[in-house]
Each structure stands twice: as C-alpha cells, then as structure tokens.
N, C-alpha and C positions, 0 to 999 in steps of 0.2 A: 316379759310378762311374769309377774310374781304369782306363783301358784297359791291357791286358797288352801287353808287347812280344813280337814274333813273329820267330823266326829260322828259317833253313833248315838242316836237319841231315842231309839225305840226298837223293841224286839217282839216277835211273835213266833210261836212254835206249835207244831202239831206233829207228834212223833210216836213211834212205837212205845216210848216210855212215858207218855203223858200228853194231854191235849192243851197244855199251856206252857209258857216258858218256865214258870215256877215249878210245875210238876216235872217237866223234863230235866231241869237242873238238879232237883232234889234226888231223882232216881239215878241220874248219872253219878252223883256223889255217893249214893248208897250201893253202887255196883249192881244195879238191877238189870237183868236181861229182858229184852222185849220180844224174844223169840218164843214161838209156840206153834202147835200144829195149825195148818192153814184152815181157815173157816170160810173163805170167800168162794171156794169151789171145791169139788171133789178131787183131791189130789192123790187118791189111793193108788193110781197107776203111774204116778210120776216118781222119778228117782229121788227127788227132794219133796218132802211132804210137810215142810214147816217154813215159816217166814216170820219177819218182824212186821206185823200188821198194825195199822192204826186201830185203836179199840174205842168202842162206845162213842163214836162220832156220828152226830146227826146233822147233815148239812142244812136242814130246814131251820136250825137255830140261827143261821146266818143269811139264808137265801130263801126267797119265796118258792113254795112247792112246785109251781109251774116252771119256774126258771131252773130249778134243780134238775128237772128232766132234760133240759136243753144243754146241760153241761156235763163233761166228763168229771170223774172224781178228782183228777189232778187240778181242775179249776175250782172245785169245791174246797179242796185243801188250801189253794192259794188265797181264796177269799177269806177263809177262816183265820189264817195267820196274818193277813194284811189288816184285818179288823183289830186283832189284838195289838199289833204294832202301832197302828194309827192312834188307838186309845192310849197306849203306853207313852207315845211321843207327844201327846197333847195336841194332835192335829185334828181329832174328830170334832166336827162342828165349829172349827176355828175359822171365823169369817174374816180374820185379818190377814190370812195367807194369800199370796199371789199364786193361784192354781196354775197359771201359765208357766210357773217356774218350778213346778213339782212333777217329777217323772216317775215312771215305773219301768224297771229293767229286770227281767225275770229269766231264770234258767230252767230248762226241762230237757232231759236227755232224749225222751221218747214222745212225750205228749199223751194224747188220748188213746193209749194202746187198747184198753177195754172196748172203747167205742169202735175202733177199727175191727177188732176181733168179732164183735157182735154183728156188725153190719155185713162183713164179708161172709161170716158163717151163715147168716140168714140167706144171703144170695146163693151160696153154694148149695143150700138145701132146697132151693126153689127149682122152677122149671126153666130158668134162664131169663125170665122176665125181670128186668131191674126194678126193684121196689125199695129204693134207699130212702132213709129218713132225711128230710130236708135239712136237719141239723147235723147230719153225719160229718161233713167237712168242718163247719165251724166248731163242733164239739171236739174234734180230733186234733186240729192243727196246734203245733207246739206253742205258737205265739199268742194263743187266745187268752191265756190266763192273765197276762198283763193288760190285755184289752179290757177284760172284765173288771179288773181292779181300777183302771183309770175311769171307766164309765160309772162305777159305784161311787167314786169320790169326786169326779169332775176334774181330775188332774190332767192337764193338757201339755205337760212338759215332755221330754224325751221318753219314748215308749217302744220297746222292742224286746225280743227274746234272744238269749244266747244259747247255742246248742253245741256242746263239745263233750257229749256223753257224760261221764261221771264228774267232769270238771265244770259242767254247765253253770251251776249257781256261783261258783267262785269266779268264773269269767264275768258273770253278771255283777258281782260285787266290785270287781276291778273296773269294769266299764263305768259303773255308777261313781266310783271314787274319782276316776279320771274326768268325767263330765263335770263334777262339782268343782274339782280343783282348777278346771279350765274355765269356770264361771259360766257354764252352759245351763246350770240349774241351781236352785237353792237347796232343794230336798229331793231325794230319790228313795222310793220304796224299792228295795231290791231283795233278791233271794231266789227261791225256786221251789218247785213241787213235782212230785212223781207218784204215780199210782200204777205200778206194774205187777202187783201181786195178782196175777190172773193166769189162765192156762198158757197164753202166748208168752208171757214174761218168764214164768218158771220153766216152761218147756224149752224156750229159746236159750236161756242161760244154762239149763241142764245139758242141752245139746253141745254147747261149746265147753263143757266140763268146768264151768266156773263156780258152781254152787257146791256147798257142803252137802253131803248125803248122810249126815249123822242123825238119821231119823229117830234113833233110840234116845237121843238126848238133845233136843232142840236148844235148850237154854245154855248148853256148853258148846254149841257147834261153832260159834264165831270165836275163834281163839287166835288172834293175831300174835305172831312171834313165838307161838308154841310149836314144839317139834312136830306134833301130830295134827297141825292145821290141815284142812282138806278142801278149802274153798270158802267163798263168802256166803253170808245169809242175806237173802233178798229182803229189803225193807221198803217202806213207803212213808209218805208224809210230806211236810213242807216247813219252811222257815222264812221269816221276813225280817230284814234289818232296815231300819230307817237311818240313812246317812244324810248328813246335813253340813252345810258350810258353817264353820265355827262361829263367825261373827253373827250370822243369822240365828244360830242356836242361842248364843248368849243374849242377843237382843230380845228374844221372846221368852227368856228364862227357862229354856228347856233343860231337862235332866240329861247329863252327859255320862254315858257308860265308859267310853274310852275314845282314843283317837285312832283313826285308820290312816296308816302312814306309808304303806307301800304294797305294790303288787308285782308279781313276776309271771312271765309266760314263757313256755318253751315247747319244743316237740322232740319226741324220741327219734323220729325218722327211722324206725326199726322194724315194727311188726304191728299187725292189725289189733291184736289183743294182748300180747306179751310185752312186759316192760323191757327196756334195755337192760341186759344182764348186769352191767356195771353201774346202773343207775345214772347214766349220763344225762338224760333229760331231766331227771329229778334233781340232780346236782345243779344243773344250769338254772332251773327255775328258782331254786332257793337263793342262789347267788344273785339272780336278777331282782328278786324281791328285796333282798338286803340292800342292794345298790340303790334301788328306787326309794327305799325308806331312809337312805343315808345312815344305816346302822351297821355296826360290826357284829360278827357272829357272837361275841361275848355279851352283847346287849340282850340276847334272846334267852329267856328262862324256861320256855316251854314250847314244844312242837306238838301240835295235834296232827298226827300223821294220817296219811291215806290209809295205811294199815288194814288191808281188806281181809287178812287171814288166808291169802293164797300163798302157795309154796314159793313162787318166784317173786311176787310183788314185794313181800315183806323184806326179803333179803336185799333186793335192789334198792329199796328206799333207805334201808339201814346203812348200806355202803355209801349212799349219797350223803346222808347226814354226817357220817364220819369224815368224809372228804371235805365237806364244806365247813364243819365246825371244829375239826381237829380235836385237841384235848378238851375243848369246851363241851364236846359231845358227852363227856362223862359227868359234867356238872349240871347240865340242863335236864329237865324232865321230858320224857317222851311218853305219849299215850295214844291209844287207838280207841276212840269212843264207839267205833263200829263194833267192838266186842259186845256192846250193849244194844245199840240201835239197829244193828245190821247195816247193810249198804243201801242207802236211799238213792243211789244212781245220781241223776241230775240234781237232786235236792241234798246230796251228801255234803257238798261244800258249805252250804249256808247253815245247816244245823251244826256242823262241826265248827264253823265260824262263830256261831252263838255260844257254843261250849268254850271256845277260846276267849271270847269277850268276857264271859262270866268268870273264867279262871283269873283273868286280869283284875276284874272288879273285886273278887272275893279272896284273892291270894290263896287259891286252892286248886290243885290239879286233879281232874277226874281220872279214874283208873283205867287200865287195860285189864278187863276181867278174863277169867277162864285160862289162866296160865297154870299148867300142870307140869310140863316137862321142858327143860331148857333145850333149845336148838343149838347143837354144836357149831352150826354155821353162823350164828350170831354172837356178837361180843357180849358176854354175860356181865361185863362191868358197866354197860349202859343201863341207865335207869328208865326202864319201860313202865314204871308206875304200876307194877303188877298187883292186881287184886284188891287194892285199897287206895282211896284218895290220899293225896299228900299235901300238907300245908306248906307253902313257901311264898315268898314275895315273887310276884310275877310282874316284872317291869314291862316286858314286851314278849309277845308270843306270835308264832308263825303257824299257819294252817295249810297243809298240802292237800291237793286233790288231783288225781290223774285219771284220764279217760281212755277207753278203747280208741285206737287210732293214733295213740301216742301223744295226746294232748295233756299238757301239764300246767297247773295254775297254783300259785302260792300267794298268800296274803298275810300282811303283818299288821297287828294292832298293838298299841302301847298305852300305858296309863296316860290320862290327860292331865297336864299341869301347865 
C-alpha cells in the first residue's frame, strides 16, 4: 500500500504570547517573554508566584455563555484555536467536504484540573454530603475537548485524545499524520490544550521541584541552556494544526504551509520525572523520526527543542542531538521557544510545532531568550540561537517533546515542493 502524503493547511494559536497565530509568531520573533506574576489565584504563599498565562481571552467570543459554564478552560482554549484553524484552512462553512472523513485528534496532559480542584475542594468543605455538579466529569475528562470540536463542526471522522504528559500533542500530531497517510481520513484537526495555572498545578509542580522560583524576575526565569537555569515556567494555552492528504488539499485549492513527513516515538525506561542522563530516549526518538521521514541528519536545518530550562533535561537533550547529528549539530540552528512561552505541558508540542512550521515557511528561526551565562557542561560551539532570531533557509525542521514517565515524541516538517 502506497502511503499518502500529508500537508499542513491551517493553523490556530492561543498562547501566553498572543491570542492568534500571527500575534504568537510575531512575538516569538521579537523575543518577547509571556511570563508575569500569576493573576488567576492568590499565589503569595507558593514557592513560585509567576507563570505564562493566556491574557485578555474571553471564551464568550467563541462559545455561548451557558455552554462556557459547562466546560473547563482547556476546552475553551481548544475551541478558540480550532475556530482560527478551520477558518485559516478554508473549512468553515465549506459544504463540499465529506465530514465523515474529517477527524479531531487532541492532546492534553491533564485535562480539566481546575474543575477537579473546585469540585473536590467544595466537597471537602462540606459535611460529607455529596453535591457534585452534573457537569463535573464531562468538564474534567481529558478527551472532552476533541468531542466539543467535533460537535461544533459536525466532523465524524476519527476522534480521540492522546495522553503522554508533555508529549501529548506531539503524539496527537503523529497519530493524525499516520491516519491520513493510511487513508483513514482526508483531514484531521489536531493539536492540544492545557489550563493548569491554578493552585493544584503550581503547587503540584512546585512539590516535585520542577518550577523556577525566580520570583524577582519572572520574564527572565525561563532560561534554557543558561548556567543558572532553575526549572521551567508553567504555561497554558492551545494550538491547532489542520493536516490534510495532499491530493485532497490540491483539489480544493488549499493553502499549503509545509509537508509533514515523519514522526518518531520512544521511551526512556528510566525514571518517572528525570530524563535519561545520556539522552538515550531522546536520541532514539530523533533517529526514529528521521528514519520515518526518510531524511538524513544533514537534511535538518532547525531543531525546536524540548528545552524546558531544567538542569538535567537541557543537558540530556543536547547530548542526544550531538550523538544523532554529529558534526552537523554545529551547522543547524537549535532553539527553545519555551524561553518565551513557558511550558504548556500537553499543549507544548503543538505550539512548538507551529513555531517550527512557520520557521520553515518564513526561513527564520525564533530565538532562545534569556541567555546570560554559558553552561560549561554544554558545547558552546552549538548554535542555540541565543537572544535574537536568525534568518536562514529552513528546508526541514524537527520538533522534540518529552513527558514525565519517559515518553518521547519527535516530528519533522519540510518545505512543500
């Protein structure tokens, strides 16, 4: 069976840097930090008092007010980005599409954490009589966002959620890619959403020592590959990518951003939160993605790294890149856009995938901001794209995401021709 070719025909973004793909991309290129003191709850007693929050977002611009109350924020975010992507791809109100061949595959690492927190807190404060909201479970469950998207547009193709912690939305992209190239669907809306900037999210990640505590300087707290990095900055938001079978896209005259050519998966099999110290799982997943894409390491011009700004993770990923790419590691660009967006957990993969797609389309690599001091444990001859965007031809690019539990996922896009 000959595999179908898969292209990207639509994008939607809701990020700490902007509430549209255009705003997100422009602020990435300008090196803007989305980090600021937390506004969504009183964080004064928390070790970390800042985050990369979505700003100036009103879900009633997309969803009926009554329905807004029946959804968690991670579903609000999912619907907002799917609307932008559907319009961008020319799918909105398009009556010529076969909706039985359009799917939604969505990633979320946690789902409705705020909903769970609020419902359980209310029960704990009561007299033991259960008075749960009838929408508690359907608001909270991680698979509900793709259900809402399918109901909104009537898309009856493949529909499910992938959960692999911070690799969730890259897993969703890879599943969407595989289903289309196997001719199981013509179009899939894929991506992910996360809304964990709340007491449970910040407190939980604080407890496992994962977050930066640089409360005196939130905007410089996410500093991947810097000697003084002290953990990641929690972010929230969503991204949506419309992937489509090439001939289907050409037949309807769709705009094509780039081609999706490969995905790789692996496990560290090492620790519940720490990466393999030699980057073994990261190395394997990039090799698997290159093999799937039938590309050589020298074909890659840019890697959007997982790069969370944690002491162990940045070193392990860099070691893996050098092992996979050899001398070519000194020629390609590496950057961590988490330095600006923070870490969107299950939505990280898709918004970084969108940054990778736009780097290919525009031949410019967004920077890793907040670099102040070289880390002697990292090879200073590598080009981490510190502090300013760099123009270069980007023929093909790879995006890495890794999750607690040792889940690794990499995806490769290249110019369409």
